[in-house]
C-alpha positions as CSV (number, residue, x, y, z in Angstrom):
1,M,112.9,79.8,121.2
2,T,111.8,83.4,120.6
3,S,109.9,85.3,123.2
4,E,106.6,86.7,122.2
5,L,106.7,90.3,121.2
6,K,104.4,92.5,123.3
7,V,102.4,95.2,121.5
8,S,101.8,98.4,123.4
9,G,99.3,99.9,120.9
10,S,99.3,101.5,117.5
11,L,101.6,104.5,116.8
12,Q,99.2,105.7,114.1
13,N,96.2,105.6,116.6
14,R,98.2,107.4,119.3
15,L,99.1,110.2,116.7
16,M,95.5,110.4,115.6
17,F,94.2,110.6,119.1
18,T,96.6,113.4,119.9
19,L,95.6,115.4,116.9
20,I,91.9,114.7,117.2
21,S,92.1,115.6,121.0
22,G,94.0,118.8,120.2
23,A,91.4,119.7,117.6
24,A,88.6,118.9,120.0
25,V,90.1,121.2,122.7
26,L,90.8,123.9,120.1
27,G,87.2,123.7,118.8
28,I,85.8,124.1,122.2
29,I,88.0,127.1,123.0
30,L,87.1,128.6,119.6
31,F,83.4,128.1,120.3
32,F,83.5,130.0,123.6
33,I,85.7,132.7,122.2
34,V,83.5,133.3,119.1
35,R,80.4,133.1,121.2
36,G,81.8,135.5,123.8
37,Y,82.9,137.9,121.0
38,A,79.5,137.6,119.3
39,A,77.7,138.3,122.6
40,Q,79.9,141.4,123.3
41,I,79.2,142.8,119.8
42,A,75.4,142.2,120.2
43,Q,75.5,143.7,123.7
44,N,77.3,146.7,122.4
45,G,74.7,147.2,119.7
46,Q,71.9,147.1,122.2
47,D,73.8,149.5,124.4
48,D,74.3,151.9,121.6
49,I,70.5,151.9,120.9
50,L,69.7,152.3,124.6
51,E,72.1,155.2,124.8
52,A,70.6,156.8,121.7
53,S,67.1,156.4,123.2
54,L,68.3,157.8,126.6
55,S,69.8,160.8,124.9
56,S,66.6,161.6,122.9
57,I,64.7,161.5,126.2
58,L,67.1,163.8,128.0
59,D,67.0,166.2,125.0
60,A,63.2,166.4,125.3
61,V,63.4,167.6,128.9
62,V,63.1,171.4,129.3
63,I,62.4,174.1,132.1
64,Q,59.2,176.0,131.1
65,D,58.1,178.8,133.4
66,G,60.1,177.4,136.3
67,S,58.7,173.8,135.9
68,V,60.1,170.8,134.2
69,E,58.3,169.6,131.1
70,V,59.0,166.4,129.2
71,D,57.7,166.2,125.6
72,F,58.3,162.4,125.5
73,P,59.6,161.5,122.0
74,Y,57.9,158.5,120.4
75,A,61.1,157.7,118.5
76,S,63.0,157.1,121.7
77,L,61.0,154.0,122.2
78,S,60.3,152.9,118.7
79,M,64.0,152.6,118.0
80,L,64.0,149.8,120.7
81,D,61.6,147.6,118.7
82,T,62.8,144.0,118.1
83,E,61.5,141.1,116.2
84,L,60.4,139.6,119.6
85,D,58.9,142.8,120.9
86,D,61.2,143.1,123.9
87,R,59.5,145.1,126.7
88,V,60.9,148.6,127.5
89,F,60.8,150.3,130.9
90,Y,61.8,153.8,131.8
91,S,61.9,156.3,134.7
92,I,62.5,160.0,134.9
93,Y,63.5,161.8,138.0
94,N,63.6,165.4,139.0
95,D,66.1,165.9,141.8
96,G,65.4,162.3,143.0
97,I,61.5,162.7,142.6
98,L,59.9,160.5,140.1
99,I,58.0,162.5,137.5
100,S,57.4,159.8,134.9
101,G,57.8,156.0,134.3
102,Y,58.2,152.9,136.6
103,E,58.8,153.7,140.2
104,D,60.4,150.4,141.0
105,L,62.9,150.6,138.1
106,P,66.3,150.8,140.0
107,L,68.3,154.0,139.5
108,P,72.0,153.8,140.0
109,E,73.3,155.8,143.0
110,K,76.1,157.5,141.2
111,I,75.3,158.7,137.7
112,N,77.9,160.6,135.6
113,T,76.6,163.6,133.7
114,E,78.8,162.8,130.7
115,I,78.9,158.9,130.5
116,S,75.9,156.6,130.4
117,I,76.0,153.7,132.8
118,F,75.0,150.3,131.7
119,N,74.0,147.3,133.8
120,T,72.3,143.9,133.4
121,I,69.6,143.5,136.0
122,K,66.8,141.1,137.0
123,Y,63.6,143.0,136.6
124,K,60.1,141.6,136.5
125,D,61.4,138.0,136.5
126,T,63.5,138.5,133.4
127,N,66.9,139.8,132.4
128,A,67.0,143.4,131.3
129,R,69.7,145.7,130.1
130,I,69.4,149.1,131.7
131,A,71.1,152.5,130.8
132,S,71.2,155.4,133.1
133,A,72.3,159.1,132.7
134,K,71.6,162.5,134.1
135,R,71.6,166.0,133.0
136,I,71.7,169.4,134.7
137,L,69.3,172.0,133.6
138,I,69.8,175.6,134.5
139,G,66.9,178.0,134.6
140,E,66.6,181.7,135.6
141,K,66.5,181.0,139.2
142,E,67.0,177.3,139.7
143,R,69.3,174.4,138.9
144,I,67.6,171.1,138.3
145,T,69.1,167.6,137.9
146,I,67.2,165.2,135.6
147,S,68.0,161.5,135.9
148,V,66.7,159.0,133.4
149,S,66.9,155.2,133.3
150,I,65.7,153.1,130.4
151,A,65.7,149.3,130.4
152,Q,65.0,146.6,127.7
153,T,64.5,142.9,128.1
154,Q,66.9,140.7,126.2
155,D,64.8,138.0,124.6
156,A,65.9,139.0,121.1
157,L,69.5,139.2,122.2
158,S,69.3,135.7,123.6
159,R,67.7,134.4,120.5
160,T,70.5,136.0,118.4
161,L,73.1,134.5,120.6
162,N,71.5,131.0,120.5
163,R,71.4,131.2,116.7
164,I,75.1,132.3,116.6
165,S,76.0,129.5,119.1
166,K,74.2,126.9,116.9
167,N,75.9,128.1,113.8
168,V,79.3,128.1,115.6
169,A,78.6,124.6,116.9
170,L,77.9,123.4,113.4
171,F,80.9,125.1,112.1
172,G,83.0,123.5,114.9
173,S,81.5,120.0,114.2
174,G,82.4,120.4,110.6
175,F,85.8,121.6,111.6
176,F,86.2,118.6,113.9
177,I,85.2,116.1,111.2
178,L,87.6,117.7,108.7
179,V,90.5,117.6,111.2
180,T,89.6,114.0,111.9
181,L,89.9,113.1,108.2
182,L,93.0,115.2,107.9
183,S,94.5,113.5,111.0
184,Y,93.9,110.1,109.5
185,W,95.4,111.2,106.2
186,A,98.3,112.9,107.9
187,T,99.0,109.9,110.3
188,A,98.8,107.4,107.5
189,T,101.2,109.5,105.4
190,T,103.6,109.8,108.3
191,I,103.5,106.1,109.1
192,S,103.6,104.9,105.6
193,P,107.5,105.0,105.3
194,L,107.6,102.7,108.4
195,M,104.9,100.4,106.9
196,R,106.9,100.3,103.6
197,L,110.1,99.4,105.5
198,A,108.2,96.6,107.4
199,S,106.8,95.3,104.1
200,S,110.1,95.4,102.5
201,V,111.6,93.3,105.3
202,T,108.7,90.8,105.1
203,K,109.0,90.4,101.3
204,R,112.8,89.7,101.5
205,G,113.9,86.2,101.2
206,P,116.0,84.6,103.9
207,Q,119.1,84.9,101.7
208,D,118.7,88.7,101.2
209,L,120.7,90.3,103.9
210,S,121.7,93.4,101.9
211,P,121.4,96.8,103.6
212,F,118.5,99.1,102.9
213,E,119.6,101.9,100.7
214,K,116.4,103.8,100.0
215,K,115.8,107.3,101.4
216,V,114.1,107.3,104.8
217,P,112.8,110.1,107.0
218,S,115.4,111.4,109.5
219,E,113.4,110.0,112.4
220,M,113.8,106.5,111.0
221,Y,117.4,106.9,110.2
222,P,118.7,105.4,113.5
223,L,116.3,102.4,113.2
224,V,117.3,101.7,109.6
225,T,121.0,102.1,110.4
226,S,120.7,99.7,113.3
227,L,118.9,97.2,111.2
228,N,121.5,97.4,108.5
229,K,124.2,96.8,111.0
230,L,122.3,93.9,112.4
231,M,121.9,92.3,108.9
232,T,125.6,92.9,108.2
233,R,126.6,91.1,111.4
234,L,124.1,88.3,110.6
235,D,125.4,87.9,107.0
236,L,129.0,87.7,108.4
237,S,127.9,85.1,111.1
238,L,126.2,82.9,108.5
239,K,129.3,83.0,106.2
240,Q,131.5,82.1,109.1
241,S,129.2,79.3,110.1
242,E,129.1,78.0,106.5
243,D,133.0,78.1,106.4
244,F,133.1,76.3,109.8
245,I,130.9,73.6,108.6
246,A,133.0,73.0,105.4
247,E,136.2,73.0,107.5
248,A,134.7,70.8,110.2
249,A,133.5,68.3,107.5
250,H,137.0,68.1,106.1
251,R,138.7,67.7,109.6
252,V,136.3,65.1,110.8
253,R,136.0,62.9,107.7
254,T,139.7,62.8,106.9
255,P,140.9,61.4,110.4
256,L,138.0,58.9,110.4
257,A,138.9,57.7,106.9
258,T,142.5,57.4,108.0
259,V,141.6,55.4,111.1
260,R,139.4,53.1,109.0
261,S,142.1,52.4,106.5
262,Y,144.5,51.5,109.3
263,A,141.9,49.3,110.9
264,D,141.3,47.5,107.5
265,A,145.0,47.0,107.1
266,T,145.3,45.6,110.6
267,L,142.4,43.3,110.0
268,Q,144.2,41.7,107.1
269,R,147.2,40.9,109.2
270,V,145.4,39.5,112.3
271,T,144.7,35.8,112.5
272,K,143.2,35.4,116.0
273,K,139.5,35.2,115.9
274,E,138.9,37.5,119.0
275,N,141.2,40.1,117.6
276,R,139.5,40.0,114.2
277,D,136.1,40.3,115.9
278,A,137.4,43.3,117.9
279,L,138.7,45.0,114.8
280,R,135.4,44.3,112.9
281,S,133.6,46.0,115.7
282,M,136.0,48.9,115.6
283,V,135.5,49.2,111.8
284,R,131.7,49.2,112.2
285,A,131.9,51.8,115.0
286,I,134.2,54.0,112.7
287,D,131.7,53.6,109.9
288,E,128.8,54.7,112.1
289,A,130.7,57.6,113.5
290,S,131.8,58.7,110.0
291,R,128.4,58.4,108.6
292,A,126.8,60.2,111.5
293,A,129.3,63.0,111.5
294,S,129.1,63.2,107.6
295,Q,125.3,63.5,107.6
296,L,125.2,65.9,110.5
297,L,127.6,68.1,108.7
298,D,125.6,67.6,105.4
299,H,122.4,68.5,107.1
300,A,123.9,71.7,108.7
301,M,125.3,72.7,105.3
302,I,122.0,72.1,103.6
303,T,120.2,74.2,106.3
304,F,122.5,77.2,105.7
305,R,122.7,76.7,102.0
306,S,118.9,76.4,101.5
307,D,118.6,80.1,102.6
308,N,121.1,81.1,99.9
309,L,120.5,78.8,96.9
310,Q,123.2,79.0,94.2
311,K,121.0,78.1,91.3
312,E,122.3,77.0,88.0
313,P,121.1,74.8,85.0
314,I,121.5,71.1,85.9
315,N,121.4,68.1,83.6
316,L,119.8,65.5,85.9
317,N,120.6,62.6,83.6
318,D,124.3,63.4,83.9
319,L,124.1,64.0,87.5
320,V,122.5,60.7,88.3
321,Q,124.8,58.8,86.0
322,N,127.9,60.3,87.8
323,L,126.4,59.3,91.2
324,I,125.8,55.7,90.1
325,D,129.3,55.5,88.8
326,N,130.7,56.7,92.0
327,L,128.6,54.5,94.2
328,A,129.2,51.4,92.0
329,P,132.2,50.1,94.0
330,I,130.0,50.1,97.2
331,A,127.3,48.2,95.3
332,E,129.7,45.6,94.1
333,M,130.7,44.8,97.6
334,K,127.1,43.5,98.2
335,D,126.8,42.3,94.6
336,I,124.0,44.8,94.0
337,E,123.1,45.9,90.5
338,L,122.5,49.6,90.0
339,K,120.1,50.1,87.0
340,F,119.5,53.5,85.5
341,K,116.4,54.0,83.3
342,Q,116.2,57.3,81.4
343,E,112.9,58.0,79.7
344,D,113.6,61.5,78.9
345,K,116.2,64.2,79.2
346,I,115.6,66.4,82.2
347,E,117.0,70.0,82.7
348,L,116.5,71.5,86.1
349,F,117.4,74.9,87.5
350,G,118.6,74.6,91.1
351,D,121.6,74.3,93.5
352,F,123.8,71.5,92.1
353,I,125.4,70.6,95.4
354,L,122.2,70.2,97.3
355,I,120.4,68.2,94.6
356,Q,123.5,66.0,94.3
357,N,123.6,65.6,98.1
358,A,119.9,64.6,98.3
359,I,120.1,62.1,95.5
360,R,123.3,60.5,96.8
361,N,121.7,60.0,100.3
362,L,118.6,58.4,98.7
363,I,120.7,55.9,96.7
364,D,122.9,55.3,99.7
365,N,119.9,54.4,101.8
366,A,118.8,52.0,99.1
367,L,122.2,50.4,99.1
368,K,122.1,49.9,102.9
369,Y,118.7,48.2,103.0
370,S,119.0,46.1,99.7
371,P,119.8,42.4,100.2
372,Y,123.0,40.9,98.7
373,E,122.6,40.3,94.9
374,G,119.6,42.7,94.9
375,I,118.7,45.2,92.2
376,I,118.3,49.0,92.7
377,T,116.5,50.8,89.9
378,V,116.9,54.5,89.4
379,S,114.4,56.0,87.0
380,I,113.9,59.5,85.7
381,G,111.1,60.8,83.4
382,T,108.6,63.6,82.7
383,S,105.2,61.8,82.8
384,P,103.2,63.4,84.2
385,I,105.8,65.8,85.6
386,S,109.6,65.6,86.0
387,F,110.5,62.9,88.5
388,L,113.3,60.8,89.9
389,E,112.4,57.4,91.5
390,I,114.6,55.0,93.4
391,H,113.3,51.5,93.9
392,D,115.1,48.8,95.9
393,Q,114.3,45.2,96.8
394,G,114.7,45.5,100.5
395,P,112.2,45.1,103.3
396,G,110.4,48.4,102.4
397,F,109.2,51.1,104.7
398,P,107.2,50.1,107.9
399,P,103.7,51.4,107.1
400,K,103.3,52.8,110.6
401,D,106.5,54.9,110.2
402,L,105.8,56.4,106.7
403,D,104.7,59.8,108.1
404,N,107.6,60.1,110.5
405,L,110.6,58.8,108.5
406,T,111.5,62.2,107.1
407,M,111.9,63.6,110.6
408,R,115.4,64.1,112.0
409,F,117.0,61.1,113.7
410,T,114.0,58.9,113.0
411,R,114.5,55.4,111.7
412,G,112.2,52.6,110.9
413,Q,111.6,49.5,113.0
414,N,113.4,47.4,110.4
415,S,116.7,49.3,110.7
416,N,118.3,47.3,113.5
417,G,121.8,46.2,112.6
418,I,122.1,48.6,109.7
419,V,124.5,51.7,110.0
420,G,122.7,54.9,109.8
421,S,121.9,58.2,111.5
422,G,118.3,58.8,110.6
423,L,119.1,62.0,108.6
424,G,119.3,60.8,104.9
425,L,115.5,61.2,104.2
426,T,115.5,64.4,106.2
427,I,118.3,65.9,104.0
428,A,116.4,64.8,100.8
429,K,113.1,66.4,102.1
430,D,114.8,69.7,103.0
431,V,116.5,70.0,99.7
432,A,113.1,69.2,97.9
433,N,111.4,71.8,100.0
434,A,114.1,74.4,99.2
435,H,113.5,73.8,95.4
436,G,109.8,73.7,95.6
437,A,109.9,70.0,94.9
438,K,108.1,67.1,96.8
439,L,109.5,64.0,98.3
440,Q,107.2,60.9,98.4
441,L,107.7,57.6,100.3
442,S,105.9,54.4,99.4
443,N,106.3,50.7,99.2
444,H,106.6,49.1,95.7
445,E,103.8,46.7,94.7
446,K,106.5,44.1,93.9
447,G,108.2,44.6,97.2
448,G,110.9,47.0,98.4
449,A,111.0,50.7,99.2
450,C,110.2,53.4,96.6
451,V,111.3,57.0,97.0
452,T,110.1,59.6,94.5
453,L,111.3,63.2,94.0
454,L,108.8,65.2,92.0
455,F,110.2,68.4,90.5
């Protein structure tokens, strides 16, 4: 009995899941990296424009007759125009005193005279980018510090970033789909050598235990090497079993035949009835043991040999004729006539030993169940297909047992008192199955059992 093999999932699916998961994580990381980089570039662009606008305002501030004058340049604000008309706010301070612009626009506490300061603030319920700088003006008698801040809302920047994010997301989705398809192709290609190996094992016949010699990936080398070693051991084991069966058959049959011959010789010399009855019982027991051992060994031999058929051309007419000639002495002991009808010449291609064994068991069964002075007819022909039919004049097959008589150790209800092991029909059926033939059991319309082999 073989235990059920447990499946822990698909190796291809695991590999695909790993690749696709990695691609998904990579896609998400790339999305945030690209979006962050795009946001930085867009923000730097806005900062550059704010700084240019801030510089143009500072350049327009002059000291005239001891007072600060600002000739506010139009270009400093026009350069901040966007497609969404972002709002612009500014404030100009003279030594901390507002001289123009929005009083509530925050001014950084520390402003460098050389570098503009940029911040993102919340102003008038919206996000705004503010740039601040200061410049020191020196007049004849005074030194004045001018501080300027200019802020711009970020609606256009947000829209640009949203557009970039959408495009990046679409690109990432396409990338993910492409990676999924490539993952399927890559995993299928990677697993294909393993699938080809499995297919090769499946397609092999039971008799093919030769090692795999095709090139395999290095990762599969230990598996294939172990499989080759297993098949080598199995092949050796089967050959040893077949040799054992042949040797066992010889060692079992020879002593039993010797004992039977001694029993027969003793029976001829014994005159007392009770001794003769005992010897007859001994001979019968020896016959039963010999037949059972012989058929058990034949069945084992057929089981092994069926997986490694040694096919050759067979003349069925000659094979049957030889079997009838060899079994004729047994038939004469019961005054049974063996008839052989040959309608056609039949050539088969199969294992000679197995087919001979099957037909011999069928004729032997007919001899056992035929009455004294009965007739056994062996017929071969080709209409409608090649067949061999054996018909005796015995009691026939019990109709209730017809479906089970080819099972091992199964005998009919009418077999009482007849030596047998219940393996003859099993052997014939196994041989037929090994050759793609069919064994049919029936009762002849004129009485007696009828066994047909259809090739």
